[in-house]
C-alpha positions in Angstrom: 35.5 62.2 -6.4 37.7 60.6 -3.7 35.0 57.8 -3.1 34.8 57.1 -7.0 38.6 56.8 -7.2 38.6 54.2 -4.2 35.8 52.3 -6.1 37.9 52.2 -9.3 41.0 51.0 -7.4 39.1 48.2 -5.7 37.3 47.2 -9.0 39.5 44.2 -9.8 39.1 42.9 -6.3 35.3 43.3 -6.5 35.4 41.5 -9.8 37.5 38.7 -8.3 35.2 38.3 -5.3 32.0 38.2 -7.4 33.6 35.6 -9.8 34.6 33.4 -6.8 31.1 33.6 -5.3 29.6 32.6 -8.7 31.9 29.6 -9.0 31.1 28.6 -5.6 27.5 28.6 -6.4 28.0 26.5 -9.6 30.2 24.1 -7.6 27.6 23.7 -4.9 24.9 23.0 -7.6 27.0 20.5 -9.2 27.9 18.7 -5.9 24.2 18.7 -5.0 23.1 17.2 -8.4 25.9 14.6 -8.1 27.3 15.5 -11.6 30.8 16.6 -10.7 32.3 13.5 -9.7 30.5 10.5 -11.0 27.1 10.6 -12.8 26.6 11.7 -16.4 24.7 15.1 -16.6 23.4 13.9 -20.1 21.7 10.8 -18.7 18.2 11.3 -17.4 17.6 7.7 -16.7 18.7 4.2 -17.5 16.4 1.4 -18.2 17.5 -2.2 -18.3 21.0 -1.0 -19.3 19.8 1.7 -21.9 20.3 5.4 -21.6 17.6 7.9 -21.8 19.3 11.0 -23.1 18.5 14.1 -21.1 18.6 16.5 -24.0 16.5 14.3 -26.4 13.9 13.6 -23.6 13.5 17.4 -22.7 13.1 18.1 -26.4 10.4 15.4 -26.7 8.6 17.1 -23.6 8.9 20.4 -25.2 7.3 19.2 -28.4 4.5 17.3 -26.5 3.9 20.4 -24.5 3.4 22.5 -27.6 0.9 19.8 -28.8 -0.9 19.7 -25.5 -1.1 23.4 -24.8 -1.9 25.1 -21.5 -4.4 22.2 -20.4 -1.4 20.1 -19.5 1.3 21.2 -17.0 5.0 20.8 -17.7 5.2 17.9 -15.1 2.1 16.2 -16.4 3.6 16.4 -19.9 6.9 15.1 -18.8 5.3 12.1 -17.0 3.4 11.4 -20.1 6.6 11.3 -22.2 8.2 9.2 -19.4 5.6 6.6 -19.6 5.9 6.2 -23.3 9.7 6.1 -23.2 9.7 3.6 -20.3 7.3 1.5 -22.2 9.5 1.6 -25.4 12.5 0.5 -23.6 11.0 -2.2 -21.3 9.4 -3.8 -24.4 12.5 -3.3 -26.5 14.4 -5.6 -24.2 11.7 -8.3 -24.4 11.9 -8.0 -28.3 15.6 -8.5 -28.3 15.5 -11.4 -26.1 13.0 -13.0 -28.3 14.6 -11.9 -31.6 11.5 -10.1 -32.7 11.8 -7.6 -35.5 10.0 -6.2 -38.4 11.8 -6.9 -41.7 11.7 -4.9 -44.8 9.1 -6.8 -46.7 6.9 -7.0 -43.7 7.3 -3.2 -43.2 6.1 -2.7 -46.7 3.0 -4.8 -46.1 2.2 -2.8 -43.0 2.5 0.5 -44.8 0.4 -0.6 -47.7 -2.2 -2.1 -45.3 -2.3 1.2 -43.5 -2.6 3.5 -46.6 -4.4 1.4 -49.1 -7.7 3.1 -48.6 -6.3 6.6 -49.2 -7.5 8.0 -52.7 -3.9 9.3 -53.1 -2.6 5.7 -53.7 -5.7 4.3 -55.7 -6.0 4.0 -59.6 -8.8 5.0 -61.7 -11.0 1.9 -60.7 -10.4 2.5 -56.9 -7.7 -0.2 -56.5 -4.5 0.3 -54.5 -1.5 1.4 -56.8 1.9 0.7 -55.3 3.7 3.0 -57.7 1.6 6.0 -56.6 2.8 5.1 -52.9 6.3 5.0 -54.2 6.1 8.3 -56.0 4.5 9.9 -53.0 7.4 8.8 -50.7 10.0 9.8 -53.3 8.4 13.3 -53.6 8.2 13.8 -49.9 12.0 12.9 -49.8 12.9 15.5 -52.5 10.8 18.4 -50.9 11.7 17.8 -47.4 11.2 19.5 -45.0 8.2 20.9 -46.9 4.9 19.2 -46.4 2.7 17.6 -48.9 -1.1 16.8 -48.5 -2.4 13.3 -47.7 -6.0 12.7 -46.7 -7.1 15.7 -44.6 -3.6 16.4 -43.2 -0.2 17.5 -44.2 3.1 15.5 -43.8 6.9 15.8 -44.6 9.4 13.0 -45.0 10.7 13.2 -41.5 7.2 12.8 -40.2 6.5 9.9 -42.7 9.6 8.0 -41.3 8.6 8.6 -37.8 5.1 7.2 -38.7 6.4 4.2 -40.2 8.7 3.7 -37.1 5.4 3.9 -35.0 3.7 1.4 -37.2 6.6 -1.1 -36.7 6.7 -0.6 -33.0 2.9 -1.2 -32.9 3.2 -4.4 -35.0 6.1 -5.6 -32.6 3.8 -5.1 -29.5 1.1 -6.8 -31.0 3.2 -9.8 -32.1 4.7 -9.9 -28.6 1.4 -9.8 -26.8 -0.1 -12.4 -29.1 2.7 -14.8 -28.1 1.6 -14.3 -24.5 -2.0 -14.7 -25.2 -1.3 -17.9 -27.1 -0.2 -19.4 -23.8 -3.1 -18.2 -21.8 -6.4 -20.0 -21.5 -8.6 -21.9 -19.1 -9.2 -25.6 -18.4 -12.3 -27.5 -17.9 -11.5 -28.0 -14.2 -11.1 -24.2 -13.9 -14.5 -23.7 -15.7 -16.2 -26.2 -13.2 -14.6 -24.4 -10.2 -15.9 -21.1 -11.5 -19.3 -22.5 -12.1 -19.5 -23.9 -8.8 -18.4 -20.7 -7.2 -21.4 -19.0 -8.7 -24.0 -21.6 -8.4 -23.0 -24.0 -5.4 -24.4 -22.4 -2.3 -24.6 -23.2 1.5 -26.7 -22.3 4.4 -25.2 -21.7 7.9 -25.8 -20.7 11.3 -23.3 -18.7 13.3 -22.6 -16.7 16.5 -19.9 -14.2 17.0 -18.6 -11.8 19.8 -18.1 -8.3 18.3 -14.7 -6.7 19.1 -16.7 -3.6 20.2 -17.9 -5.7 23.2 -14.4 -5.0 24.8 -13.7 -1.3 25.4 -10.6 0.0 23.6 -9.5 1.5 26.9 -8.9 -2.0 28.3 -6.4 -2.8 25.6 -2.7 -2.0 26.1 -0.7 -1.6 22.9 3.0 -1.0 23.0 5.2 0.2 20.1 6.7 -3.4 20.0 3.2 -4.5 19.1 2.9 -2.2 16.1 6.3 -2.9 15.1 5.7 -6.7 15.1 2.4 -6.3 13.2 4.1 -4.3 10.5 6.9 -6.8 10.1 4.3 -9.6 9.6 2.4 -7.5 6.9 5.2 -5.5 5.3 3.4 -5.5 1.9 0.8 -3.3 3.3 3.1 -0.7 4.8 5.6 0.0 1.9 6.0 3.6 1.0 7.7 5.8 -1.5 10.0 8.5 -0.3 7.8 11.4 1.0 8.0 14.8 2.7 5.8 16.6 5.1 5.8 20.3 5.1 3.9 23.4 6.6 3.6 26.8 5.1 2.3 30.4 5.7 1.1 32.5 2.7 1.8 36.2 2.4 -0.6 37.4 -0.2 -0.2 40.4 -2.3 -3.7 41.8 -2.0 -5.1 45.4 -2.6 -5.7 47.2 0.7 -8.8 49.4 1.5 -6.5 52.4 0.7 -5.5 50.8 -2.7 -9.2 50.2 -3.6 -10.1 53.6 -2.7 -7.2 55.1 -4.9 -8.1 53.0 -7.8 -11.8 54.3 -7.6 -10.5 57.8 -7.4 -8.1 57.2 -10.4 -11.2 56.2 -12.5 -13.3 59.2 -11.4 -10.4 61.5 -12.3 -10.4 60.4 -16.0 -14.1 61.7 -16.4 -12.9 65.3 -16.4 -10.6 67.3 -18.8 -7.1 67.8 -17.4 -4.4 70.4 -18.2 -0.8 68.9 -18.9 2.5 70.5 -19.8 3.7 69.5 -23.3 7.5 69.2 -23.2 7.8 69.3 -27.0 5.8 72.5 -27.5 6.6 73.9 -24.0 3.0 74.8 -23.5 0.1 73.6 -21.4 -2.5 71.6 -23.1 -6.1 70.4 -22.2 -6.6 66.8 -22.5 -10.2 65.8 -22.9 -11.7 63.4 -20.2 -14.1 60.5 -20.8 -17.1 63.0 -20.6 -15.9 65.2 -23.5 -13.6 63.0 -25.7 -14.2 62.8 -29.4 -12.7 59.5 -29.8 -14.2 57.1 -27.2 -12.5 54.0 -28.5 -8.9 55.6 -28.5 -9.6 56.9 -25.0 -10.8 53.7 -23.6 -8.1 51.6 -25.0 -5.6 54.1 -23.7 -7.0 54.5 -20.3 -8.9 51.2 -19.4 -8.0 47.7 -18.4 -11.2 46.6 -20.5 -10.5 47.3 -24.2 -13.3 49.0 -26.2 -15.7 46.4 -27.6 -17.5 47.6 -30.6 -20.6 45.6 -30.6 -24.2 45.6 -28.9 -24.7 43.5 -25.8 -27.9 42.3 -24.3 -28.8 42.1 -20.6 -27.5 38.5 -20.2 -24.0 39.6 -21.5 -23.6 42.4 -19.1 -22.2 42.0 -15.5 -25.0 40.0 -13.7 -25.1 42.0 -10.5 -25.7 45.3 -12.5 -27.4 44.1 -15.7 -30.8 45.4 -14.6 -29.8 48.9 -14.1 -27.3 49.0 -17.0 -29.6 47.8 -19.6 -32.2 50.5 -18.6 -29.6 53.4 -18.8 -30.5 56.0 -21.6 -28.0 56.6 -24.3 -25.2 59.1 -23.0 -25.7 58.1 -19.3 -22.7 57.1 -17.2 -22.9 54.7 -14.2 -21.3 55.3 -10.8 -18.1 53.3 -10.3 -18.9 49.8 -9.3 -17.0 46.5 -8.6 -17.2 43.9 -11.1 -15.1 40.7 -10.1 -11.5 42.1 -9.9 -12.2 45.4 -11.5 -13.6 48.8 -10.6 -15.3 50.3 -13.6 -18.0 52.8 -14.8 -19.9 52.3 -17.9 -21.2 54.7 -20.4 -24.1 53.7 -22.8 -23.1 54.9 -26.5 -25.9 53.5 -28.6 -28.8 51.3 -28.5 -30.7 48.9 -31.0 -33.1 46.0 -31.0 -30.9 42.7 -31.0 -32.1 39.2 -31.9 -31.0 36.5 -29.5 -31.3 33.8 -32.1 -30.4 34.0 -35.8 -30.8 31.4 -38.6 -28.2 31.9 -41.4 -26.5 30.2 -44.5 -23.1 30.8 -45.9 -21.0 30.1 -48.9 -17.3 29.6 -48.0 -14.1 29.9 -50.2 -11.1 28.9 -48.0 -7.6 29.9 -49.4 -4.0 28.7 -48.7 -2.8 29.7 -45.1 -6.4 30.0 -43.7 -7.4 28.0 -40.6 -8.6 24.4 -41.3 -7.6 24.9 -45.1 -5.3 21.9 -45.4 -5.1 20.7 -49.0 -6.3 24.2 -50.4 -4.1 25.7 -53.0 -5.8 28.9 -54.2 -4.5 32.2 -52.9 -6.3 34.8 -50.8 -6.4 37.1 -53.9 -7.9 34.3 -55.8 -10.5 33.5 -53.3 -11.5 37.1 -53.1 -11.9 37.3 -56.8 -14.2 34.1 -56.6 -16.6 35.5 -53.9 -16.7 39.0 -55.6 -17.9 37.3 -58.7 -20.4 35.1 -56.8 -21.9 37.8 -54.8 -24.0 39.3 -57.7 -25.3 36.0 -58.6 -26.6 34.9 -55.3 -27.3 38.2 -53.5 -31.0 38.2 -54.5 -31.4 34.6 -55.7 -31.9 32.1 -52.9 -32.0 29.0 -55.1 -28.7 30.2 -56.8 -27.1 30.6 -53.4 -28.2 27.2 -52.3 -26.8 25.6 -55.4 -23.5 27.3 -55.1 -23.1 26.4 -51.5 -23.9 22.7 -52.2 -21.5 22.7 -54.9 -18.4 24.4 -53.4 -18.6 24.4 -49.7 -15.9 22.6 -48.0 -17.5 22.1 -44.5 -20.5 20.3 -43.1 -23.0 22.8 -44.7 -22.1 21.4 -48.1 -25.1 18.9 -47.7 -27.5 21.5 -46.3 -27.5 24.1 -49.1 -25.1 26.2 -47.0 -27.5 26.4 -44.0 -25.7 26.8 -40.7 -28.9 26.7 -38.6 -30.0 28.6 -35.6 -27.3 30.2 -33.5 -27.9 32.0 -30.1 -26.2 35.2 -29.3 -26.1 34.2 -25.6 -24.8 30.6 -26.1 -22.6 30.4 -29.1 -19.2 29.1 -29.0 -16.7 32.0 -29.7 -14.1 29.4 -30.5 -16.2 28.0 -33.4 -17.3 31.5 -34.7 -14.9 34.0 -35.9 -15.7 37.4 -34.2 -16.2 39.2 -37.6 -18.5 36.3 -38.6 -20.5 36.5 -35.3 -20.7 40.4 -35.5 -22.2 40.1 -39.0 -25.0 37.6 -38.2 -26.0 39.0 -35.0 -26.1 42.7 -35.9 -27.5 42.8 -39.4 -31.1 42.6 -40.5 -32.9 39.5 -42.0 -32.3 39.2 -45.6 -28.9 40.8 -45.6 -26.2 39.0 -47.9 -22.7 40.1 -48.0 -19.1 39.2 -48.0 -17.1 38.6 -44.7 -13.5 37.6 -44.4 -12.5 35.4 -41.4 -9.7 33.2 -40.3 -11.2 30.4 -42.2 -11.4 32.2 -45.7 -14.0 34.4 -47.4 -17.7 33.8 -46.6 -20.9 35.0 -48.3 -23.4 35.1 -45.5 -27.2 35.3 -45.9 -29.3 36.3 -42.8 -32.5 33.9 -43.2 -34.4 34.6 -39.9 -34.2 36.1 -36.5 -36.4 36.0 -33.3 -36.5 36.9 -29.6 -35.6 40.6 -30.0 -34.6 42.8 -26.9 -32.7 46.0 -26.2 -29.0 45.9 -27.0 -26.6 48.6 -25.9 -23.1 49.4 -27.1 -21.0 50.6 -24.1 -17.8 51.9 -23.1 -16.1 50.8 -19.9 -13.5 52.7 -17.9 -12.0 49.9 -15.7 -9.0 49.4 -13.5 -7.9 46.0 -12.0 -8.0 45.9 -8.3 -4.3 45.2 -7.7 -2.1 45.9 -4.6 -0.1 49.2 -4.8 3.8 49.1 -4.6 3.5 50.3 -1.0 1.3 47.3 -0.2 3.7 44.8 -2.1 6.5 46.1 -0.2 4.8 45.7 3.1 3.9 42.1 2.3 7.6 41.5 1.3 8.7 42.9 4.6 6.1 40.8 6.6 7.4 37.7 4.9 10.9 38.7 5.7 10.2 39.3 9.3 8.4 36.1 9.7 11.2 34.2 8.1 13.8 35.6 10.5 11.5 35.1 13.4 11.1 31.2 13.0 14.8 30.5 12.6 15.5 28.2 15.6 12.0 28.6 17.0 8.8 26.8 16.8 7.3 27.5 13.3 3.5 27.1 14.4 4.1 29.0 17.6 5.5 32.0 15.9 2.9 31.9 13.2 0.1 31.8 15.8 1.6 34.7 17.7 1.4 36.7 14.5 -2.1 35.5 13.6 -0.9 33.8 10.5 -2.6 30.5 9.4 -0.2 27.5 9.2 -1.3 25.0 6.5 0.2 21.5 6.5 0.9 19.2 3.4 1.6 15.5 4.0 3.0 12.9 1.8 4.7 14.9 -1.0 6.4 12.5 -3.4 9.7 13.3 -5.3 8.0 14.2 -8.7 4.9 15.9 -7.4 4.3 19.5 -8.5 0.9 20.3 -6.9 0.9 21.6 -3.4 -2.8 22.1 -2.1 -3.5 25.7 -1.5 -0.4 26.7 -3.7 -1.1 24.8 -7.0 1.8 23.9 -9.1 5.0 24.8 -7.0 7.6 22.3 -8.3 10.5 24.5 -6.7 9.1 23.7 -3.1 8.9 20.0 -3.8 12.5 19.9 -5.3 13.8 21.8 -2.2 12.1 19.5 0.2 13.8 16.5 -1.6 17.3 18.0 -1.8 19.8 16.1 0.2 21.0 19.4 2.0 17.4 20.2 3.3 17.1 19.0 6.9 14.1 18.5 8.9 13.1 22.0 10.3 14.6 24.0 7.6 12.8 27.1 6.4 12.7 28.9 3.1 10.5 31.4 1.3 9.3 30.9 -2.2 7.7 33.5 -4.6 4.1 32.2 -5.6 3.3 33.7 -9.1 0.3 36.0 -9.0 -0.2 35.7 -5.2 2.8 36.8 -3.4 5.0 34.4 -1.0 5.1 31.2 1.0 7.3 30.5 3.9 7.8 26.8 4.0 9.2 24.5 6.7 10.2 21.0 6.1 8.6 19.0 8.8 9.5 15.4 8.1 11.4 13.3 5.7 10.2 9.8 5.1 12.6 7.5 3.1 11.5 4.9 0.8 10.9 1.5 2.3 8.7 0.2 5.1 6.8 2.8 7.2 8.3 3.6 10.6 6.3 2.6 13.7 5.1 6.2 14.1 3.9 6.6 10.6 2.3 3.2 10.5 0.4 3.5 13.9 -2.6 5.3 12.5 -3.4 2.4 10.0 -2.0 -0.5 12.0 -3.5 0.5 15.5 -7.1 -0.8 14.8 -5.8 -4.1 13.6 -3.4 -4.7 16.5 -6.2 -3.7 18.9 -8.6 -6.2 17.3 -5.9 -8.9 17.3 -5.6 -8.4 21.1 -9.3 -8.3 21.5 -9.6 -11.6 19.6 -7.1 -13.3 21.9 -9.0 -12.1 25.0 -12.3 -13.4 23.6 -10.8 -16.8 22.4 -9.5 -17.3 26.0 -13.2 -16.9 27.4 -14.6 -19.3 25.0 -15.1 -23.1 26.0 -18.0 -24.0 23.7 -17.7 -26.5 20.8 -20.9 -25.7 19.0 -22.7 -22.6 17.9 -25.5 -22.9 20.3 -23.3 -23.2 23.4 -21.0 -20.4 22.0 -24.0 -17.9 21.9 -25.2 -19.0 25.2 -21.9 -18.8 26.9 -21.2 -15.2 25.4 -24.7 -13.8 25.7 -25.0 -13.6 21.9 -27.6 -14.6 19.2 -27.4 -17.6 17.0 -27.9 -16.1 13.5 -28.6 -17.6 10.1 -27.4 -17.0 6.5 -28.8 -18.7 3.5 -27.7 -19.3 -0.1 -24.2 -18.0 0.2 -21.8 -18.8 -2.6 -18.1 -18.8 -2.7 -18.1 -15.4 -4.5 -19.9 -13.8 -1.6 -18.1 -11.4 0.9 -21.1 -10.2 3.1 -22.4 -12.2 5.9 -26.1 -11.4 6.6 -26.4 -9.8 10.2 -22.7 -9.3 10.5 -21.2 -7.3 7.5 -18.3 -7.7 5.3 -16.5 -10.9 6.5 -14.7 -12.6 3.4 -12.5 -14.7 5.8 -15.4 -16.3 7.6 -17.2 -17.1 4.3 -13.9 -18.5 2.9 -13.8 -20.9 6.0 -17.5 -21.8 5.5 -16.9 -22.9 1.8 -14.4 -25.5 3.0 -16.8 -27.1 5.6 -18.9 -30.2 5.1 -22.5 -30.2 5.7 -23.1 -30.5 9.4 -19.5 -29.6 10.2 -18.7 -26.8 12.9 -15.8 -24.6 12.5 -13.0 -23.7 15.0 -12.9 -20.1 16.2 -12.4 -17.7 13.5 -11.1 -14.1 13.9 -13.1 -12.2 11.4 -13.0 -8.4 10.6 -15.7 -7.5 13.1 -15.4 -10.1 15.7 -14.5 -13.8 16.7 -17.0 -16.3 15.0 -18.0 -19.9 15.2 -20.1 -21.3 12.3 -21.9 -24.4 11.4 -22.8 -25.4 7.9 -26.5 -26.6 7.9 -27.0 -27.4 4.2 -25.0 -27.5 1.0 -26.9 -27.0 -2.3 -24.7 -28.5 -4.9 -24.6 -27.0 -8.4 -26.2 -29.3 -11.1 -23.5 -30.7 -13.2 -23.3 -29.4 -16.9 -22.9 -31.5 -20.0 -20.6 -29.0 -21.5 -18.4 -26.1 -19.8 -17.1 -24.8 -23.1 -18.9 -21.4 -22.9 -17.3 -20.9 -19.4 -13.9 -21.9 -20.6 -14.2 -19.3 -23.3 -15.5 -16.7 -21.0 -12.5 -17.1 -18.7 -10.1 -17.2 -21.6 -11.4 -14.1 -23.1 -11.2 -12.3 -19.6 -7.6 -13.4 -19.1 -6.4 -12.5 -22.5 -8.3 -9.2 -22.3 -6.1 -8.1 -19.4 -2.7 -9.5 -20.9 -1.6 -6.1 -22.2 -1.9 -4.2 -19.1 -0.8 -6.9 -16.7 2.2 -8.2 -18.8 3.5 -4.6 -19.1 3.2 -4.0 -15.4 5.0 -7.2 -14.6 7.8 -6.3 -17.0 8.0 -2.9 -15.4 8.2 -4.3 -12.1 11.1 -6.6 -13.0 12.9 -3.9 -15.0 16.2 -2.3 -13.7 15.5 1.3 -13.7 17.8 4.2 -12.5 15.3 7.4 -12.6 17.0 10.7 -12.2 14.2 12.8 -13.4 14.0 14.5 -10.1 17.4 16.1 -10.6 16.3 17.8 -13.8 12.6 18.6 -13.1 
């Protein structure tokens, strides 16, 4: 009691301390994100002076994510929305400069052009009726936010307005790009050059000293050499801000003891057990798997694989155990076996001969609210009444069945008398077939006709043919996932904690090696990356690595969903700009080395013609014929565009000076020039060049505009 009284007396102090700690946490986050003093937290980015509102942007991302589903990650979706928004704002700036806009009358024409082919807006003779369009829009406005059918989809007024805006935007973009295209073309002189590039050829002889003739060990390269090279070739060594990290994983994985306990827990479910009932205050016998009267309820209550009330053939059973399982007699129970990430045992309940392939037909009556039933107005009850009345007419009359299917079906079988065709049990797409539909066609005899309700509506299904019969078994599985125990999870957590403490102020890799942990490096992370090789999508790690307060050498642990933990160290921070000498060395070193080798080779050459060059250097005179200006490969030497470029500028019989190529130092002589015959007309080439250039206008123009735009991008603060 004395302890409790002291706690009560100190409670106000505790509350104040906790409040101050929370306040400090919030302040630190505000300082870190730069939104406390300067910077608007509601502005995600600024493009050419126009704000992108954070809340509105995030709402668009959420809406797009709902559309995309799980196949697109949050960051992928965000980047998609960003690209769309960036395009809009960049182009809007240009539209405003040029005074481009879509006026009311033009907008009307665009809408009419887009929807004139819709039957809803046509009169009795199939011509567009503007009054029907006006009436449709007016009705949408009146019933908003309810939707109305148009074509094969539904739309409300807000969506209609958004669609009009998109049409207007598309028209503006097309107008803008057409203005650019109007100024793009090709001249006859350009066409002649293009023609000669492809058809004018030259023969040459050459000799060269390969760089490999001088050993790399003889070339001394200083850091200043690398630095000077990078300065002269800055465009090749520009980089975004990047981070290099290393990490050690601590995986929550079931131990051998955990797996043995899981197997024993399954075996224990076989036998009856006695439990004390708190309500009745009596002991009760709970029937086990061997004796239960309700196998489905027992399995669903005790197994990680729910009961599947259907027959399976051999190819649908676990591959490693299919041969033995499919031969088990009814009532037999298998030993416990490992199936992927499960331990399980299997009991055979029933058997029957099952066809692998079934041919069937159907009549479908969809109802309002069913899947893919846009535009359907009848209720579920009305649909049921229709199929109930049709069943007696078509059950034993194939011609009548076909006639009704051709008349009322709303899917692709309308033109095939309702025939769906052959469907295989082992390969059918479960996303295309409702489970109740599939169970009916595969597990009923040929000639059966009956009503089945699915997510798409009511069907009258007829089994026409079946083939490839084999033994099918209905089974019950008692299964448990192979998961680490709480004891194992706690031990992994403790190992992670001990390692995280051990590396503070010490060499990360050395401590990991001492403890037999594998260190995994990841280099070149960018600020908006989310995927980390080996860890998949781990956006929190990337954000941490780019925070201003995270210093090189900092260490932090992160939970990895479904796996455990990763202890991460930030190894290197590379700022945006030109690569440092250290970072550029790997790429620049071979170039610098070849430059130095070229300098040495040049000093050793006194020859002024190809033959003397080859003799002096102990090399061979080589020839290359029928080379044109578009070539990049020199026969006998390899890829040498610079050398070929020099050759194209020489006259027949002229010898070049020394040329530093990609593979060595060259001297060449043009022995023959084969001029292209003059054409009477270059129009076709002019047209080809013009089409090629205008075809790339959209992409190239936007990239140029984006490059020139003033963009303040703060997405990394919020994502």
